[in-house]
Each structure stands twice: as C-alpha cells, then as structure tokens.
C-alpha positions as CSV (number, residue, x, y, z in Angstrom):
1,X,-2.5,-56.8,10.5
2,X,-2.1,-58.8,7.3
3,X,-3.9,-56.4,5.4
4,X,-1.4,-53.9,6.4
5,X,1.6,-56.0,4.9
6,X,-0.2,-56.3,1.7
7,X,-1.2,-52.9,1.1
8,X,2.7,-51.5,2.3
9,X,4.1,-53.9,-0.1
10,X,1.7,-52.0,-2.8
11,X,2.4,-48.7,-1.4
12,X,6.3,-49.1,-1.7
13,X,5.8,-50.1,-5.5
14,X,3.7,-47.6,-6.2
15,X,6.0,-44.9,-4.7
16,X,8.7,-46.3,-6.6
17,X,6.7,-46.0,-9.8
18,X,5.2,-42.8,-8.9
19,X,8.3,-41.2,-8.3
20,X,9.9,-41.7,-11.8
21,X,7.1,-41.5,-14.0
22,X,3.9,-40.8,-12.3
23,X,1.0,-43.6,-12.3
24,X,1.3,-44.9,-8.6
25,X,-2.4,-44.7,-8.1
26,X,-2.7,-47.2,-10.6
27,X,-1.0,-49.6,-8.0
28,X,-2.4,-48.5,-4.9
29,X,-6.0,-47.2,-4.9
30,X,-7.1,-50.8,-6.5
31,X,-5.0,-52.2,-3.9
32,X,-7.4,-50.5,-1.4
33,X,-10.5,-51.6,-2.6
34,X,-9.4,-55.2,-3.2
35,X,-8.0,-55.5,0.6
36,X,-10.4,-54.0,2.2
37,X,-13.4,-53.5,0.6
38,X,-16.0,-53.1,2.9
39,X,-14.8,-49.5,4.0
40,X,-16.6,-46.5,2.7
41,X,-15.1,-44.8,-0.8
42,X,-14.3,-41.5,0.3
43,X,-12.6,-43.3,3.4
44,X,-10.3,-45.3,0.9
45,X,-9.8,-42.3,-1.1
46,X,-8.3,-40.8,1.9
47,X,-6.2,-42.9,3.1
48,X,-4.7,-43.4,-0.3
49,X,-3.9,-39.4,-0.7
50,X,-2.2,-39.5,2.8
51,X,0.0,-42.1,1.6
52,X,0.7,-40.8,-1.9
53,X,1.3,-36.8,-0.9
54,X,4.2,-38.5,1.7
55,X,6.1,-40.5,-1.3
56,X,5.6,-37.5,-3.7
57,X,6.6,-34.8,-1.0
58,X,10.1,-36.8,-0.5
59,X,10.3,-37.5,-4.3
60,X,10.0,-33.3,-4.5
61,X,12.7,-32.9,-2.1
62,X,15.0,-35.1,-3.8
63,X,14.6,-34.1,-7.1
64,X,15.2,-30.5,-5.9
65,X,18.4,-31.6,-4.2
66,X,20.3,-33.4,-7.4
67,X,17.8,-32.0,-10.5
68,X,18.1,-28.4,-11.6
69,X,14.5,-27.5,-11.6
70,X,13.4,-25.3,-13.6
71,X,11.1,-23.0,-10.6
72,X,9.7,-20.0,-13.5
73,X,8.1,-22.5,-15.4
74,X,7.4,-25.0,-12.4
75,X,5.9,-22.7,-9.5
76,X,3.1,-20.8,-11.1
77,X,1.7,-24.3,-12.1
78,X,1.8,-25.3,-8.7
79,X,0.1,-22.7,-7.0
80,X,-2.5,-22.6,-9.8
81,X,-2.9,-26.6,-9.6
82,X,-2.9,-26.3,-5.9
83,X,-6.3,-24.1,-6.5
84,X,-7.9,-25.6,-9.0
85,X,-7.4,-29.1,-7.6
86,X,-10.0,-28.2,-5.1
87,X,-12.0,-27.1,-7.6
88,X,-12.0,-30.2,-9.3
89,X,-12.9,-32.0,-6.7
90,X,-15.7,-29.8,-6.0
91,X,-17.1,-30.8,-9.4
92,X,-16.8,-34.0,-8.7
93,X,-20.3,-33.8,-6.5
94,X,-22.0,-32.0,-9.6
95,X,-20.6,-34.1,-12.6
96,X,-20.0,-37.8,-13.0
97,X,-16.3,-38.1,-14.0
98,X,-16.8,-41.5,-15.8
99,X,-17.8,-39.1,-19.0
100,X,-14.0,-38.3,-19.1
101,X,-12.5,-42.0,-19.8
102,X,-13.0,-42.0,-23.2
103,X,-11.5,-39.1,-24.0
104,X,-8.5,-39.9,-21.8
105,X,-7.9,-42.8,-23.0
106,X,-7.8,-41.4,-26.3
107,X,-5.0,-38.9,-25.3
108,X,-3.0,-41.6,-23.1
109,X,-3.0,-43.5,-26.8
110,X,-2.1,-40.4,-28.7
111,X,0.8,-39.9,-26.1
112,X,2.3,-43.4,-25.9
113,X,2.2,-43.6,-29.9
114,X,4.1,-40.3,-30.1
115,X,6.4,-41.1,-27.4
116,X,7.5,-44.7,-28.8
117,X,8.1,-43.1,-32.1
118,X,9.8,-40.1,-31.3
119,X,13.0,-41.8,-30.3
120,X,14.8,-38.4,-29.3
121,X,11.5,-37.3,-27.6
122,X,12.7,-36.3,-24.1
123,X,16.4,-37.0,-24.5
124,X,17.6,-33.2,-24.3
125,X,16.8,-30.6,-22.2
126,X,16.2,-27.3,-24.7
127,X,13.8,-24.7,-23.0
128,X,11.7,-23.4,-25.9
129,X,10.6,-19.9,-24.5
130,X,11.2,-17.2,-22.4
131,X,9.9,-16.1,-19.2
132,X,6.6,-14.5,-20.3
133,X,5.9,-17.8,-22.3
134,X,6.9,-19.7,-19.5
135,X,4.6,-17.7,-17.1
136,X,1.7,-18.5,-19.2
137,X,1.8,-21.7,-19.9
138,X,2.6,-22.8,-16.6
139,X,-0.4,-21.2,-15.5
140,X,-2.4,-22.9,-17.9
141,X,-1.0,-26.0,-17.3
142,X,-1.7,-26.1,-13.2
143,X,-5.1,-25.0,-14.1
144,X,-6.1,-27.7,-16.4
145,X,-4.3,-30.7,-14.9
146,X,-4.8,-29.5,-11.0
147,X,-8.8,-29.2,-11.9
148,X,-8.5,-32.8,-13.8
149,X,-6.4,-34.1,-10.8
150,X,-9.1,-33.3,-8.3
151,X,-12.0,-34.3,-10.9
152,X,-10.6,-37.4,-12.0
153,X,-6.8,-38.1,-11.6
154,X,-5.6,-41.2,-13.6
155,X,-2.4,-40.5,-15.3
156,X,-2.0,-36.7,-13.9
157,X,1.9,-37.3,-13.3
158,X,2.3,-38.7,-17.2
159,X,0.4,-35.8,-18.7
160,X,2.7,-33.1,-16.4
161,X,5.8,-35.1,-18.1
162,X,4.3,-35.3,-21.4
163,X,3.5,-31.1,-21.2
164,X,6.9,-30.2,-19.6
165,X,8.7,-32.1,-22.6
166,X,6.3,-31.2,-25.5
167,X,5.3,-27.5,-24.8
168,X,8.2,-26.2,-22.3
169,X,11.2,-28.6,-24.1
170,X,12.5,-30.2,-21.0
171,X,14.4,-33.6,-20.6
172,X,12.3,-36.6,-19.1
173,X,14.5,-36.5,-15.9
174,X,13.9,-32.5,-15.6
175,X,9.9,-33.2,-16.7
176,X,9.6,-36.2,-14.1
177,X,10.8,-33.5,-11.4
178,X,8.7,-30.8,-12.0
179,X,6.0,-32.8,-12.2
180,X,6.4,-34.0,-8.5
181,X,6.5,-30.4,-7.6
182,X,2.9,-29.9,-9.1
183,X,1.7,-33.1,-8.1
184,X,2.5,-32.3,-4.5
185,X,0.2,-29.3,-4.8
186,X,-2.7,-31.3,-5.9
187,X,-2.5,-33.9,-3.6
188,X,-2.1,-31.7,-0.6
189,X,-5.7,-30.2,-1.7
190,X,-7.2,-33.4,-1.5
191,X,-5.4,-34.7,1.7
192,X,-6.4,-31.4,3.4
193,X,-10.3,-32.1,2.4
194,X,-10.4,-35.6,3.4
195,X,-8.5,-34.8,6.9
196,X,-11.4,-32.2,7.7
197,X,-13.8,-34.4,6.7
198,X,-12.5,-37.2,8.8
199,X,-12.1,-39.6,5.9
200,X,-8.4,-40.9,6.6
201,X,-8.4,-44.0,8.3
202,X,-4.6,-43.3,10.0
203,X,-3.6,-47.0,11.4
204,X,-3.5,-48.1,7.6
205,X,-2.4,-44.6,5.9
206,X,0.6,-43.9,8.3
207,X,2.3,-47.3,7.6
208,X,1.8,-47.3,3.7
209,X,3.1,-43.6,4.0
210,X,6.2,-44.9,5.1
211,X,6.4,-47.3,2.7
212,X,5.6,-45.3,-0.1
213,X,8.4,-42.8,0.9
214,X,10.8,-45.9,0.8
215,X,9.3,-46.6,-2.8
216,X,10.2,-42.9,-3.8
217,X,13.2,-43.0,-2.5
218,X,14.4,-45.9,-4.4
219,X,12.9,-44.4,-7.6
220,X,14.2,-41.0,-7.4
221,X,17.6,-42.2,-7.1
222,X,17.2,-44.8,-9.8
223,X,15.7,-42.3,-12.2
224,X,18.9,-39.6,-11.3
225,X,21.4,-42.2,-11.4
226,X,20.4,-43.7,-14.9
227,X,18.6,-40.3,-16.5
228,X,16.4,-39.3,-19.2
229,X,16.8,-42.7,-21.2
230,X,15.2,-44.9,-18.5
231,X,12.6,-42.2,-17.3
232,X,11.4,-42.5,-20.7
233,X,11.2,-46.1,-20.6
234,X,9.6,-46.1,-17.5
235,X,7.1,-43.8,-18.7
236,X,5.9,-45.7,-21.7
237,X,5.4,-48.7,-19.5
238,X,3.0,-46.5,-16.9
239,X,1.0,-44.8,-19.7
240,X,0.8,-48.4,-21.3
241,X,-1.0,-49.7,-17.8
242,X,-3.0,-46.7,-17.7
243,X,-4.2,-47.4,-21.2
244,X,-5.1,-51.1,-20.3
245,X,-6.6,-49.8,-16.6
246,X,-9.1,-47.4,-18.6
247,X,-9.7,-49.4,-21.7
248,X,-10.9,-52.1,-19.0
249,X,-13.3,-50.2,-17.0
250,X,-14.7,-48.5,-20.3
251,X,-15.6,-51.7,-22.0
252,X,-16.4,-54.1,-19.1
253,X,-19.3,-52.0,-18.6
C-alpha cells in the first residue's frame, strides 16, 4: 500500500512535467525501479507505459480543445510514429540500446545550448512551409522519432518539441500540443505489446494512471494559461534533467 501511494505521487509529478515539456519518464520509470525493484523489467516497463499513456491521452485532448493544432503537420507523423515505434521496440531485441546514449547526450546538450541562447526561439508561431513540405517532414519525423521511442525512448517529447519549433516554425505551446499527439501514438504501440504479453501490473498501473491524468490536467492548464514562454522554461529544465541523467548513466560505468 505504501509503495502504491509513493508511486502515485511520482506519477502525478511525471504527468505534470510530461504534459508541458516531455520527460515525465525521467521521474516515473526510475521510481518504479526503485520502489519495487524485485519485479521483472518487462513488467515494470509495461506498468510505466500504461500509466504514461493515460496522462498523454488527456494532455492530447486538452491541447486539442484549447490550442489550434496543425493536423497537416501532426497527423502524418502520428501514423508513421505508431508503426515505427513498434519496429523500434522489436529492434531492441537485436541491438543494445546503450550504444545510443553518447549520441543522444550530445544532441540534448546542443539543443539546450541553442534554446538557451536563442531567446526568441519558439516564441512566435510562424509555420515555415506549404502542405507538401509539411507532409514530407512530418512523415520523416514520425519515422525517426517513432523508431527512437520504441528503441530507446528518453527525451522523445523534448525532441519532438524542438523539431516542431526549428523545422515547422511552431511556438512552444503549439509544438508541445503536437508532440503529445505523436507521443500518444508511440505509447500506444508499447501498451498493446505489453498488454498482449501480460506484462502490465494493473493493480499498480491503474492508480498510477489516475494520478498521471491528474498531473497532466494541471500541467496542460498551466501551459495553456501561461503560454510559450512558460513552456520554454520548463523545456530547458527538462532537457537539463535528461542531460544529467544520461551523463550519469554513461560516466558511472
């Protein structure tokens, strides 16, 4: 009972952070490994994914109601991500995802530095391309990020936000909204896989899912009320956390 209460608290915070800038997995997944370490890894991953998709689905709906989502840029990426997330998860069985850590660490540092020094980055919503360009880059984004999320995962939401700002010309709020829709698709692939293989501990996952939803509701409301500048600050905090976490994982070995 104490373990469930602790995990629900972590899940609430994870839902709040993830709904604004991505990176909720930084909190929720390590919490599962620390609080109930004796369970099989696949069971912990499945439990985490069910809780995560609950919050992500609510965040997607909240953003869709209050933010003008560019579906021409978002929907193709969502469909591609749904497919390639599954392929990425399958690839994990053949390759060691740890080989990605140094590359992802470098990319996150570059993103953090660029975002910090470009004060106007993501403050204006000025889409840069027509339908054909949006479709091409949307499909490409879905393929690359979907595969990455299935194969490795950390920072998926943050990478999506950066791509939608830098390539598509969105502001932080619109980019965060689009990233949640795509993130829902990548999580859906994983949840279906874990459910069919009986790797979800529902008595823990369902209470965590409720708390993740509550955190997501608080986070999306804050983002919508306070706008892109608030999301930018949150984004920098989350990316910095990812850098510290990945750096620790690499250099402690």
